[in-house]
C-alpha positions in Angstrom: 12.7 33.8 34.0 10.7 34.8 30.9 11.9 37.8 28.8 9.5 39.1 26.3 10.6 41.1 23.2 8.8 43.7 21.3 9.7 45.4 18.0 10.0 49.2 17.9 9.5 51.6 15.0 13.3 51.5 14.6 14.0 48.2 12.8 17.6 48.2 14.2 16.2 48.2 17.8 14.4 45.6 19.8 12.9 46.1 23.2 13.5 43.4 25.9 11.1 43.2 28.8 12.5 41.1 31.7 9.3 41.2 33.7 10.8 43.2 36.5 12.0 46.7 37.2 15.2 47.7 35.4 15.5 51.4 36.4 13.5 53.2 39.0 10.4 54.9 37.6 11.3 58.0 35.6 15.0 57.2 35.5 16.7 56.0 32.3 20.2 55.2 31.2 21.6 55.5 27.7 24.8 53.8 26.5 25.5 55.1 23.0 28.7 53.0 22.7 30.9 50.4 24.4 32.9 53.0 26.3 29.8 54.4 28.1 28.9 50.9 29.2 31.8 50.4 31.6 29.8 51.6 34.6 27.1 49.0 34.1 27.8 45.2 34.2 24.6 44.5 32.2 25.3 47.1 29.5 28.9 45.9 29.2 27.7 42.3 28.8 25.3 43.3 26.1 28.1 45.1 24.2 30.0 41.8 24.2 27.5 40.5 21.7 28.8 41.1 18.2 26.6 43.6 16.4 25.3 45.5 19.4 25.8 49.2 18.9 23.6 50.9 21.6 21.9 49.9 24.9 19.2 51.9 26.7 17.6 51.1 30.1 14.0 52.2 30.8 11.9 51.6 33.9 10.9 48.0 32.9 12.7 47.4 29.6 16.0 47.3 27.9 16.4 48.5 24.3 19.2 47.1 22.2 20.2 48.6 18.9 22.2 46.5 16.4 24.7 47.9 13.9 24.6 44.8 11.7 23.5 41.2 11.8 20.2 39.5 11.9 18.0 39.6 15.0 17.5 35.8 14.7 21.2 35.4 15.4 21.6 38.2 17.9 18.5 37.6 20.1 19.7 34.4 21.8 22.9 36.0 23.0 21.2 39.1 24.2 18.5 37.1 26.0 21.2 35.1 27.6 23.1 38.1 28.8 20.0 39.7 30.3 18.9 36.4 31.9 22.3 35.8 33.5 22.5 39.3 34.8 19.1 39.1 36.6 19.3 35.5 37.8 22.7 36.2 39.3 21.2 39.4 40.9 24.1 41.6 39.7 23.9 45.3 40.3 22.8 47.4 37.4 25.6 49.9 38.0 29.0 49.5 39.6 28.9 51.0 43.1 29.4 54.8 43.0 28.6 54.9 39.2 25.3 56.4 38.0 23.9 58.2 35.1 26.1 61.1 34.2 24.7 64.6 34.6 22.5 65.7 31.8 23.7 68.3 29.4 22.8 71.9 30.4 19.4 73.1 29.3 19.5 76.2 27.2 16.8 78.9 27.6 16.5 82.4 28.9 15.1 83.4 32.3 12.1 85.1 30.7 11.1 81.8 29.1 10.9 79.9 32.4 7.0 79.7 32.3 7.0 78.5 28.7 9.7 76.0 29.3 7.7 74.6 32.3 4.7 74.1 30.0 6.9 72.4 27.4 8.4 70.0 29.9 5.1 69.2 31.4 3.7 68.2 28.0 6.8 66.2 27.2 6.7 64.4 30.5 2.9 63.6 30.5 2.2 63.1 26.8 5.4 62.4 24.8 7.8 60.5 27.1 5.3 57.7 28.1 4.4 57.1 24.4 8.1 57.1 23.3 9.0 54.8 26.2 6.5 52.2 24.8 8.7 52.2 21.7 11.9 51.7 23.7 13.2 55.3 23.7 13.3 58.6 25.4 13.2 62.3 24.5 14.9 64.9 26.7 14.3 68.6 26.6 17.5 70.5 25.8 16.4 74.1 25.1 14.0 76.7 23.9 14.9 79.8 22.0 12.2 82.4 22.8 13.2 84.6 19.8 12.7 81.9 17.2 10.3 79.6 19.1 12.4 76.6 18.4 12.4 73.7 21.0 15.5 71.5 21.0 15.1 67.9 22.0 17.6 65.0 22.5 16.5 61.5 21.4 17.8 58.4 23.2 17.3 54.6 23.0 15.4 53.4 20.0 14.6 57.0 19.0 18.2 57.7 18.2 18.7 57.0 14.6 15.2 55.8 14.0 13.9 56.3 10.5 10.6 57.6 11.8 12.1 60.0 14.4 11.8 63.0 12.0 8.2 62.2 11.4 7.6 61.8 15.2 9.3 65.2 15.9 7.7 67.2 13.1 4.2 65.8 12.9 3.7 64.5 16.4 5.6 66.5 19.0 5.9 69.8 17.0 2.2 69.9 16.2 1.2 69.1 19.7 3.5 71.7 21.3 2.4 74.4 18.7 -1.2 73.6 19.5 -0.9 74.0 23.3 1.9 76.6 23.4 1.6 79.3 20.7 5.1 80.6 21.4 6.5 77.3 19.9 7.2 77.5 16.2 9.3 74.4 15.6 11.0 71.4 17.2 14.5 70.1 16.3 16.7 67.2 17.3 20.1 67.9 18.8 
């Protein structure tokens, strides 16, 4: 088994590509801490590596964020945990465990059409690009009175130094261009 690695815009996160499907297309799983990893044998194994602070599963990749340490020292242990998991054909999740329900979305009934447009742009233009960098962005809400879109950042996007730039200059400008009702984008 050959596992490729790619850097991400977040210097604390590396993207690992095992050359096979990790999650079904469109599905992701975020483990912001060791406690959240108990439902996944692979995530739990990755948190056993000293210095791992976050794990994120995408369709064909695994993003690992470090709290400290040098990637030269962490990478071999992370690669070993991923390789062992897939060669032993272990399940990604314990039986009966799956991704917890997403937090409720917050928007009013009269903004349903605008929210639909926002979600479509996020799903077709933003999420694929962000997934290439080992992360994910989830819609959380829209305030029709102020025009503010709330987004939740996961994977390598969480805590990334360039995430504010991505939100303000990338996503906000695109949404404002296509949807005049949008005035700003903020992370929650």
